[in-house]
N, C-alpha and C positions, 0 to 999 in steps of 0.2 A: 621561700613563702613562710610567712609567720605560722607557728604551730597550730593556734586557733582560729585561724582565718575562716571565714564561711565561703568566701570565693576568692579566687586569685585576683589580684589588683592588675595584673598584666593581661590576661586573657579571658577573665570572666568564668572560668570554669568553676564549678562547685559539686558537692558530692550528690545533690540530686540530679543534676544533669550529666554528671559524669566528669572526671578531671580529665584534662586535655592539654596538650602542649600547642594546639592549633589556637591562634587568637580568633576571639568572637566579636560580638557587638561591643563588649565591654572596652575593648581598645579604642573605640571612637568617642568615648567620654572624655570630656575636658578634664584636665587634671590640674589646672591652674594656669597662671602667667608664667611665661619664660622670659628670659631677657630679651629675646628676639621680638617679642609683641610691642606693638606700638603704645608708648605711655605718654599722655599728655597731663604733663607737670601742672599746666596752669588749671586744667579741668579739676585735677585732683585737689589742689590746693583750695579751689571754689568749693568743692564738695566738703573738704574739712570746716572750711568757714561758716557753710550753712548749717552743719552739724553742729556746730560749736565747739569743735576740737583744734587743738593746736597741732604744730608740725609732727610733734612727737606721739600724735593721736591721743593725747590726754584733754581733758575738758579744759577749754580755755577760760579765761576769766570773763568773756562774754558770756559763755555757756553757763558758767556758775552762776553769774548774776542773773541770766534769763530763768534759770531753774529755780533760784530763790525767789524771784518775782512770781512765777507761777505757783509756788509753795505757799507764799502769803496770800496771794489772791483765793486760792483753795480754801485756805484755813479761813479766811474772811467770810467766803460764802458758807462755808460749814456753819461757822459760828452764827451767822445770820440766819440760816435755816433752822437751827437748833432753838434761837431766840423766837423765831416766828411759830415753831412749834409748841413752845412753853406757854404761849399767851392764851 
């Protein structure tokens, strides 16, 4: 167990409740995905596409263009509001 750990990642024991070798509720917490879990590659690719990411999870060209368009639109709205406020 790490020296400065607040709780045991395996059994959930901590200094307040008392250190224990017996598993507690913390053992039932999900720790992530394992290789045995079902993985839907098609659904994952669709998720990446919707989020504007490429397969390496970096922003895709379409995502960059979308963000650029949003930036320009916001800039125009702000300029328009400043122009109206100055009249």
